[in-house]
Backbone as JSON, one array per atom type, in Angstrom:
{
  "sequence": "MTNLKIKLLGACCSGNCSLLERNVRAALKELNLDLDIERVDDLASIVNYGCLNVPGLVINERLISQGTVLEIDQIKNIISSFTSSERDS",
  "N": [[112.99, 125.95, 92.99], [111.61, 124.66, 95.92], [112.0, 125.34, 99.42], [110.95, 123.75, 101.45], [110.65, 122.1, 104.56], [109.72, 119.12, 105.76], [108.28, 117.32, 108.38], [107.32, 114.34, 110.01], [105.6, 113.53, 112.85], [105.71, 111.06, 115.26], [105.65, 107.53, 115.97], [105.33, 106.16, 113.67], [104.73, 103.56, 113.31], [102.25, 102.98, 113.86], [98.99, 102.66, 112.41], [97.83, 105.15, 111.68], [99.98, 106.97, 111.59], [101.5, 105.9, 109.51], [99.63, 106.09, 107.44], [99.32, 108.88, 107.24], [101.89, 109.52, 106.38], [101.93, 108.23, 103.86], [99.92, 109.75, 102.59], [101.1, 112.31, 102.59], [103.34, 111.83, 100.97], [102.01, 111.17, 98.58], [100.71, 113.58, 98.04], [102.92, 115.28, 97.63], [103.96, 114.08, 95.35], [101.87, 114.52, 93.51], [102.06, 117.26, 93.35], [104.41, 117.51, 92.07], [106.79, 117.71, 93.56], [109.91, 117.04, 94.89], [110.79, 116.2, 97.79], [112.46, 115.61, 100.88], [111.25, 113.71, 103.64], [111.27, 113.95, 107.01], [111.31, 111.77, 109.73], [110.17, 111.95, 113.01], [110.48, 110.47, 115.98], [111.08, 110.56, 118.61], [109.91, 111.07, 121.8], [110.3, 113.37, 123.46], [111.14, 115.29, 121.58], [108.88, 115.39, 119.95], [106.96, 116.45, 121.72], [108.17, 118.91, 122.15], [107.51, 120.26, 119.85], [104.98, 120.93, 120.43], [103.11, 119.05, 120.02], [100.69, 116.91, 121.08], [99.23, 114.75, 120.38], [99.74, 112.12, 118.26], [99.35, 111.16, 114.81], [101.63, 113.77, 113.86], [102.11, 116.68, 111.85], [104.66, 118.64, 110.63], [105.7, 121.56, 109.09], [108.3, 123.43, 107.88], [109.2, 123.86, 110.52], [106.85, 124.47, 111.85], [104.02, 123.44, 113.58], [101.52, 121.82, 111.96], [99.37, 120.04, 111.97], [97.83, 117.73, 114.27], [97.17, 114.56, 115.69], [95.44, 113.69, 113.73], [94.68, 112.34, 110.49], [95.47, 113.87, 107.7], [93.83, 114.47, 104.59], [94.84, 113.85, 101.18], [94.28, 116.04, 99.43], [93.95, 118.11, 101.29], [96.53, 118.29, 102.32], [97.92, 119.0, 100.02], [96.84, 121.57, 99.59], [97.8, 122.89, 101.88], [100.6, 122.7, 101.52], [100.8, 124.08, 99.12], [100.08, 126.63, 99.98], [102.3, 127.3, 101.49], [104.31, 127.26, 99.51], [103.41, 129.27, 97.81], [103.5, 131.52, 99.48], [106.19, 131.65, 99.78], [107.01, 132.38, 97.23], [105.91, 134.91, 97.15], [107.47, 136.35, 98.9]],
  "CA": [[112.87, 124.83, 93.91], [111.1, 125.09, 97.21], [112.83, 124.99, 100.57], [110.11, 123.22, 102.52], [111.15, 121.01, 105.4], [108.55, 118.41, 106.25], [108.54, 116.32, 109.41], [106.19, 113.57, 110.52], [105.8, 113.24, 114.26], [105.08, 109.82, 115.7], [106.47, 106.34, 115.79], [105.08, 105.71, 112.29], [104.43, 102.12, 113.25], [100.79, 102.88, 113.96], [98.32, 102.83, 111.13], [97.6, 106.55, 111.36], [101.26, 107.59, 111.2], [101.83, 105.39, 108.18], [98.67, 106.64, 106.49], [99.67, 110.28, 107.02], [103.09, 109.55, 105.55], [101.52, 107.91, 102.48], [99.19, 110.89, 102.03], [102.07, 113.39, 102.33], [104.12, 111.45, 99.79], [101.13, 111.27, 97.42], [100.51, 115.02, 97.78], [104.16, 115.79, 97.04], [104.05, 113.55, 93.99], [100.89, 115.23, 92.68], [102.55, 118.63, 93.19], [105.71, 117.4, 91.42], [107.83, 118.16, 94.48], [110.78, 115.97, 95.37], [111.27, 116.65, 99.08], [112.66, 114.6, 101.91], [110.36, 113.74, 104.79], [111.98, 113.49, 108.2], [110.47, 111.16, 110.76], [110.57, 112.28, 114.38], [109.77, 109.52, 116.84], [111.5, 110.8, 119.98], [108.8, 111.7, 122.51], [110.66, 114.72, 123.9], [111.14, 116.15, 120.4], [107.48, 115.55, 119.53], [106.33, 117.38, 122.67], [108.76, 120.24, 121.93], [106.76, 120.91, 118.76], [103.64, 121.22, 120.92], [102.24, 117.97, 119.57], [100.29, 116.02, 122.16], [98.57, 113.59, 119.77], [100.31, 111.75, 116.96], [100.48, 111.69, 114.08], [101.74, 115.21, 113.7], [102.75, 117.15, 110.62], [105.38, 119.89, 110.81], [106.29, 122.12, 107.88], [109.17, 124.56, 108.21], [109.24, 123.97, 111.99], [105.54, 124.89, 112.36], [103.08, 122.33, 113.72], [100.37, 122.05, 111.08], [98.25, 119.23, 112.44], [98.16, 116.68, 115.23], [96.09, 113.65, 116.06], [94.53, 113.41, 112.63], [95.29, 112.01, 109.2], [94.99, 114.79, 106.68], [93.61, 113.92, 103.26], [95.82, 114.3, 100.19], [93.94, 117.39, 98.96], [94.24, 119.04, 102.38], [97.99, 118.44, 102.38], [98.3, 119.78, 98.83], [96.48, 122.97, 99.84], [98.73, 123.43, 102.88], [101.91, 122.85, 100.88], [100.67, 125.16, 98.14], [100.08, 127.92, 100.68], [103.69, 127.56, 101.86], [105.1, 127.57, 98.33], [102.99, 130.56, 97.26], [104.01, 132.58, 100.34], [107.61, 131.7, 99.5], [107.14, 133.15, 96.0], [105.53, 136.3, 97.43], [108.46, 137.04, 99.73]],
  "C": [[112.48, 125.35, 95.28], [111.99, 124.6, 98.34], [112.01, 124.46, 101.73], [110.81, 122.09, 103.25], [109.94, 120.38, 106.06], [108.99, 117.34, 107.25], [107.24, 115.65, 109.8], [106.51, 113.2, 111.95], [105.02, 112.0, 114.64], [105.96, 108.64, 115.38], [106.35, 105.77, 114.37], [104.99, 104.2, 112.18], [102.93, 101.92, 113.42], [100.18, 103.1, 112.59], [98.16, 104.28, 110.73], [98.88, 107.27, 110.93], [101.64, 107.17, 109.79], [100.91, 105.96, 107.12], [98.98, 108.11, 106.21], [100.91, 110.37, 106.14], [102.75, 109.23, 104.09], [100.81, 109.08, 101.83], [100.12, 112.06, 101.72], [102.88, 113.06, 101.08], [103.28, 111.55, 98.51], [100.9, 112.73, 97.04], [101.74, 115.62, 97.13], [104.31, 115.33, 95.6], [103.1, 114.3, 93.05], [101.31, 116.67, 92.42], [103.91, 118.68, 92.49], [106.83, 117.99, 92.26], [108.61, 116.95, 94.98], [111.44, 116.45, 96.66], [111.47, 115.47, 100.01], [111.64, 114.8, 103.02], [111.13, 113.16, 105.96], [110.97, 112.91, 109.19], [111.04, 111.52, 112.13], [109.78, 111.36, 115.3], [110.17, 109.64, 118.31], [110.43, 111.62, 120.7], [109.11, 113.13, 122.94], [110.64, 115.7, 122.72], [109.72, 116.42, 119.91], [106.78, 116.58, 120.41], [106.89, 118.79, 122.49], [108.09, 120.99, 120.78], [105.35, 121.31, 119.22], [102.63, 120.16, 120.53], [101.95, 117.03, 120.74], [99.61, 114.76, 121.66], [99.21, 113.32, 118.42], [99.23, 111.11, 116.1], [100.45, 113.21, 114.02], [102.45, 115.53, 112.41], [103.36, 118.52, 110.9], [105.94, 120.31, 109.46], [107.03, 123.38, 108.27], [109.11, 124.9, 109.69], [107.93, 124.48, 112.61], [104.61, 123.68, 112.4], [101.82, 122.66, 112.94], [99.16, 121.27, 111.56], [98.76, 118.21, 113.44], [96.93, 115.84, 115.49], [95.1, 113.34, 114.97], [95.32, 113.06, 111.37], [94.67, 112.93, 108.16], [94.83, 114.06, 105.35], [94.64, 114.52, 102.29], [95.52, 115.72, 99.73], [94.2, 118.43, 100.04], [95.74, 119.32, 102.44], [98.47, 119.26, 101.19], [98.0, 121.25, 99.04], [97.44, 123.63, 100.83], [100.09, 123.67, 102.26], [101.88, 123.98, 99.87], [100.69, 126.52, 98.8], [101.5, 128.27, 101.11], [104.51, 127.96, 100.64], [104.69, 128.91, 97.72], [103.48, 131.71, 98.15], [105.52, 132.73, 100.16], [107.86, 132.53, 98.23], [106.83, 134.62, 96.24], [106.58, 137.06, 98.21], [109.73, 137.37, 98.98]]
}
């Protein structure tokens, strides 16, 4: 089982935040991963991650993207790189 911690930065009431969340959930489903997704909507917390444009995606406390909605395949590739580096360590 993987120990990935995924956070979505943004109010998630905008279309882009919601779309990124749907894409992350779809990517996790396609990868057969059952992980919780934490929503972070506090502006100070978002800025602390270095995110200046929402939506933002954080995996294991690392800002992966900001201001864009990643496609499902992009998210799958990113998550796969985290899970493969976890297996290598």
